[in-house]
C-alpha positions in Angstrom: 20.5 61.2 28.0 21.6 58.7 30.6 23.9 59.9 33.3 24.5 56.4 34.7 24.8 52.8 33.6 22.1 50.4 34.6 23.5 47.2 36.3 20.2 45.4 36.1 20.4 45.5 32.3 23.9 44.1 32.3 23.0 41.4 34.8 20.0 40.3 32.6 22.1 40.4 29.4 24.8 38.2 31.0 22.2 35.8 32.4 20.6 35.5 28.9 24.0 34.9 27.2 25.2 32.3 29.7 22.0 30.3 29.4 22.2 30.3 25.6 23.1 27.0 24.1 24.5 28.2 20.7 26.7 31.3 21.6 30.4 30.6 21.8 31.3 31.3 25.5 34.8 31.7 27.0 36.0 32.5 30.5 39.4 34.1 31.2 40.4 33.6 34.8 43.3 35.7 36.2 45.3 35.7 39.4 42.5 37.3 41.3 40.2 34.2 41.0 41.9 31.9 43.5 42.0 34.8 46.0 38.3 34.1 46.6 39.1 30.7 48.0 40.0 31.0 51.7 41.7 28.8 54.3 41.5 29.6 58.0 45.1 30.1 59.3 45.6 31.1 62.9 42.0 32.2 63.1 42.2 34.4 60.0 40.8 33.7 56.5 43.7 33.7 54.1 43.6 33.1 50.3 44.4 29.5 49.4 47.0 30.9 46.9 48.7 34.2 47.7 48.7 37.1 45.3 51.8 38.1 43.4 52.8 40.6 46.0 52.7 38.1 48.9 54.3 35.4 46.7 57.1 37.9 45.8 57.6 38.7 49.5 57.9 35.1 50.5 60.3 34.0 47.7 62.4 37.1 48.1 62.9 36.2 51.8 63.9 32.6 51.0 66.4 33.7 48.3 68.0 36.3 50.6 68.5 33.6 53.2 69.9 30.9 50.9 73.7 30.8 51.2 74.1 29.4 47.7 71.8 31.9 45.9 71.7 35.1 47.8 74.7 36.7 46.0 73.4 35.9 42.5 69.9 37.0 43.5 71.4 40.3 44.8 73.1 40.7 41.4 69.8 40.2 39.6 68.1 42.8 41.8 71.0 45.3 41.1 70.2 45.0 37.3 66.8 46.5 37.9 68.2 49.3 40.0 70.9 50.0 37.4 68.4 50.0 34.6 66.2 52.5 36.5 63.3 50.1 36.9 61.2 49.7 40.1 61.6 46.8 42.5 60.4 43.8 40.4 57.9 41.1 41.4 58.9 37.5 41.3 57.5 37.0 37.8 59.5 39.9 36.5 62.6 38.4 38.2 62.0 35.1 36.5 61.4 36.7 33.1 64.7 38.7 33.5 66.6 35.5 34.4 65.3 33.8 31.3 66.1 36.7 29.0 69.7 36.5 30.3 69.8 32.8 29.7 68.9 33.3 26.0 72.0 35.5 25.4 74.6 34.1 27.8 76.1 31.4 25.6 79.0 29.7 27.5 80.4 32.8 29.2 79.0 35.3 31.7 76.4 38.1 31.3 76.1 41.0 33.7 78.1 39.2 36.4 76.2 35.9 36.3 77.1 32.5 34.9 74.8 30.0 33.2 74.9 27.7 36.2 73.8 30.6 38.6 70.9 31.6 36.3 69.8 27.9 36.1 69.9 27.5 39.9 67.9 30.7 40.4 65.3 29.7 37.7 64.9 26.2 39.3 64.6 27.6 42.8 62.0 30.2 41.9 59.9 27.7 40.0 60.1 25.2 42.8 58.9 27.8 45.3 56.1 29.0 43.0 55.1 25.4 42.8 55.0 25.1 46.6 52.8 28.2 46.9 50.3 27.3 44.2 50.1 23.5 44.5 47.0 23.6 46.6 43.8 21.5 46.6 40.2 22.6 47.0 38.9 21.1 50.2 35.2 21.6 49.4 33.0 21.0 46.4 31.0 24.1 46.5 33.7 26.5 45.3 33.3 28.9 42.4 35.4 26.5 40.3 33.0 23.7 41.0 30.0 26.0 40.2 31.5 26.8 36.8 32.1 23.1 36.2 28.5 22.3 37.1 27.3 25.0 34.7 29.4 23.5 31.9 28.0 20.1 32.6 24.4 21.2 32.9 23.7 22.8 29.5 24.1 21.0 26.1 25.9 23.4 23.7 26.6 23.8 20.1 30.1 25.2 20.9 32.4 24.0 23.7 33.0 26.3 26.6 36.6 27.5 26.5 38.3 28.4 29.8 41.5 30.4 29.5 43.6 31.1 32.5 46.9 32.8 33.3 47.3 30.8 36.5 49.7 28.0 37.1 47.5 26.2 39.7 45.4 23.0 39.2 42.2 24.3 40.9 40.1 24.4 37.7 41.3 20.9 36.7 40.3 19.6 40.2 36.8 21.0 40.0 36.2 19.6 36.5 37.4 16.2 37.5 35.5 16.3 40.8 32.3 16.7 38.8 33.3 14.3 36.0 33.3 17.0 33.4 35.3 16.0 30.3 37.9 18.5 29.2 40.8 18.9 26.8 43.9 20.9 27.7 46.2 20.4 24.7 47.9 17.2 25.8 47.6 13.7 24.3 48.8 10.3 25.5 48.7 8.3 28.7 52.2 7.0 29.8 54.0 10.1 28.4 51.4 12.8 28.1 52.7 15.3 25.5 51.6 18.7 24.3 49.9 18.1 20.9 49.7 21.2 18.7 48.0 19.3 15.8 45.1 18.2 18.0 44.7 21.8 19.2 44.6 23.1 15.7 42.1 20.5 14.4 39.8 20.7 17.5 37.5 17.9 16.4 36.5 16.8 19.9 32.8 16.8 20.9 31.4 20.2 22.1 30.4 18.6 25.4 34.1 18.5 26.2 35.3 21.8 27.8 38.5 23.3 26.6 41.1 24.4 29.2 43.9 26.6 27.9 46.6 27.5 30.4 48.2 30.5 28.7 51.2 30.9 31.1 51.9 27.3 31.7 51.3 25.1 34.7 53.0 23.6 37.7 52.5 20.1 36.2 54.0 20.9 32.8 57.7 20.1 32.1 60.0 20.4 29.2 62.8 17.9 28.5 66.2 18.2 26.8 64.6 17.6 23.4 62.2 20.5 23.8 59.1 18.3 24.3 56.6 19.7 26.7 54.8 17.0 28.7 52.4 16.8 31.6 53.2 14.9 34.8 53.0 15.0 38.6 56.8 15.1 38.6 59.6 15.5 36.0 60.5 12.3 34.2 64.2 12.9 34.7 66.4 15.3 36.7 66.9 18.6 34.9 63.6 18.9 33.1 62.3 22.4 33.8 58.7 23.4 34.7 56.9 25.3 32.0 55.9 28.4 33.9 55.8 31.5 31.6 55.5 34.7 33.6 53.1 37.4 32.4 56.0 39.8 31.7 57.8 37.7 29.1 60.0 39.1 26.5 58.3 38.8 23.1 61.0 36.4 21.7 60.3 33.9 24.4 56.5 34.3 24.1 56.7 33.0 20.6 57.8 29.5 21.8 55.5 26.6 22.2 53.2 25.9 23.9 52.6 29.6 24.5 52.1 30.5 20.9 49.6 27.6 20.3 47.5 28.6 23.4 47.5 32.3 22.5 46.3 31.3 19.0 43.4 29.5 20.7 42.4 32.8 22.4 42.8 34.7 19.0 40.6 32.1 17.3 38.0 32.2 20.0 37.5 36.0 19.8 37.2 35.8 16.1 34.2 33.4 16.4 30.9 35.0 15.3 29.0 36.4 18.4 31.7 35.2 20.8 31.3 36.2 24.5 34.4 36.2 26.7 34.1 36.9 30.4 37.2 37.9 32.4 37.3 37.6 36.1 40.4 38.1 38.4 42.3 39.5 35.4 43.6 43.0 36.1 44.5 43.8 32.4 48.2 44.4 33.2 49.5 41.8 30.7 50.2 44.0 27.6 50.7 41.1 25.3 47.3 39.5 26.3 45.7 42.9 26.1 46.9 43.3 22.5 45.4 39.9 21.6 42.0 40.9 23.1 42.1 44.3 21.4 43.1 43.0 18.0 40.5 40.3 18.1 37.7 42.7 19.1 38.7 45.2 16.5 38.6 42.6 13.7 35.3 41.0 14.9 32.6 43.6 15.9 30.2 40.8 16.7 32.4 39.5 19.6 32.1 41.1 23.0 34.3 40.9 26.2 33.0 41.7 29.6 35.7 42.5 32.1 34.3 41.7 35.6 36.4 43.8 38.0 36.6 43.4 41.7 37.3 47.1 42.6 36.4 50.5 41.2 37.6 51.3 37.7 40.3 53.7 38.8 42.2 50.6 40.0 42.5 49.4 36.4 44.2 52.1 34.3 45.3 49.7 31.6 41.8 48.3 31.2 40.3 51.7 30.9 42.8 52.8 28.2 41.9 49.6 26.3 38.1 50.1 26.6 38.2 53.8 25.6 39.0 52.7 22.0 37.1 49.4 21.9 33.3 49.6 21.9 32.9 45.8 22.4 35.0 45.7 25.6 32.7 46.4 28.5 34.2 46.9 32.0 31.8 46.1 34.8 33.5 47.3 38.1 32.2 47.6 41.6 31.0 51.2 41.6 31.2 52.1 38.0 31.5 50.8 34.4 32.7 51.6 30.9 30.2 50.3 28.4 30.4 51.1 24.7 33.4 53.4 25.4 31.3 55.5 27.8 32.3 55.8 31.4 29.6 56.3 34.0 28.8 55.3 37.5 26.1 52.7 38.3 22.6 54.0 38.8 21.5 55.7 42.0 17.8 55.2 42.9 15.6 57.0 45.3 14.8 54.5 48.0 11.2 55.9 48.2 10.5 55.0 44.6 10.0 51.4 43.8 11.5 48.2 45.2 15.2 47.9 45.2 16.1 44.2 45.3 19.5 42.7 46.0 20.7 39.9 43.8 23.8 37.8 43.4 25.1 40.4 40.9 23.8 43.7 42.5 23.7 45.1 45.9 22.0 48.4 46.7 23.8 50.4 49.4 22.6 53.6 51.1 24.9 56.5 50.5 26.5 58.3 53.4 25.2 61.7 52.3 21.7 60.8 51.0 18.9 58.3 51.5 19.3 57.1 47.9 20.6 53.7 47.2 23.7 53.3 45.1 24.1 50.1 43.0 27.3 48.0 43.5 28.1 45.3 40.9 29.6 42.2 42.6 30.4 39.8 39.7 34.1 40.9 39.8 34.3 38.9 43.0 34.9 35.3 41.8 32.7 33.9 44.7 29.8 36.0 43.4 30.4 34.9 39.9 30.3 31.3 40.9 27.0 31.9 42.7 25.7 33.6 39.5 26.6 30.5 37.4 24.9 28.3 40.0 21.7 30.4 39.8 21.7 30.1 36.0 21.6 26.3 36.0 19.0 26.3 38.8 16.6 28.1 36.5 17.7 26.5 33.2 15.5 23.5 32.2 17.8 22.1 29.5 20.2 19.6 31.2 22.8 17.2 29.9 22.7 13.7 31.3 25.3 13.1 34.0 
C-alpha cells in the first residue's frame, strides 16, 4: 500500500497528455497567474498586476480620500458590518454595489441613491482598469510559452484557455507570436459579442479559444445591452464588463457570463477532456460547481489543479476533490489524487539518483538526510517552462 504520491508519475502523465494531438485540452488561469510576472520597482521585484488583497488596499485608500465618494463608500462598508460579514475585498464591494443597483428602482436603498451607486461602480472599474492594464515587456513569459506550445502542435481539437482575469496578458502573448484565437467577438469597426458563433464553434482547430469568464477591461456594454470590445468606450456612460467572482446568481445569468460558462461546461463534457488549472485558488463557488458537475457527469474527463502552496491553503479545493475522483490536486508538498490525500514521495538520498526537473525539486529535510519531493507546476513560471520543454522534444510542428 502506497503511503505517498509519486510526483514523477504525475509529471510524466501530464507531459504525455500535453504532447497528445487528439485529446481535448483546456487551461484555466486564475488570479495567481500574473503574479509570476515581475517588474523591478525601487529595487524590488513586484508582480506586474497586484493580487486582490493589494488591489483592495489601494482602491480602498483612493475611495477614502475622494471627497465625492468617501461618504457613499463608508455607507457601503457599513452594510457589511451590519450584516455581520467580514471586511470585503474590492470585488465583493463591486458585487454588492451591483446587487443594490438591481433593486433600487428610482428611489434609495440602504441610504444610497442610484447616482451614488453608479459613481462608485464607475470609479472602482476605472481603478481596476488602471491596475491591471499592463503589458508584457518581454517575449519569454509563461504566457508566451503557452502560446508557443499552442502554435507548435497540430491538434484535432482546439486548445481552450479559460481565465477569470480581466487583464490582456494572454491576448498580448498570442498576438506577439501570431497565434490565431477566437474570444467570442465578431466584427471589425464595432466588435460585438456573438453568442451564435460561440455556440456553433465551426472555426478551424488551429485557432485557440480564449474565454474570459469574468469579463475584461476592454469589454463595454452600451445602453442597448450590447457587449462590445474596444480600447475605449464608444460613448460616455458605457460601462466596462467586469464581473467579480462573487456575483449574485441572478447577475451571473446575464450575457456574456452565461455563454462563457456554457463553454466551460461543454468542454468538461468532452470525452477524455483534460483541464489544467493554475493560479486558481478554488474560492469561486459558482465555478467550482460547474467543474464538479461536469466531472461527475463525465468520468472520462480529468482536472488537474496545479497549486502554488501546500494543500492546507486550499480548503475549498480539498472539499471538492474529496468527492470527485477525477479532480486531482497537485500542490507543492502534497497532493490529492483519486480522492486520496498523501504527501509527495520521500526518497533515501543514498538509493538511486534523484534528479531535479522543471516540475520536481528534491529537497533535503531538516531532520533527515532523505530528499523530499516538491512539485513546482503550481508556479506559473514553472508551468511555462514545462510547456516550453514539451515543444522542445515534440517533433510534430505546425508551419508558422
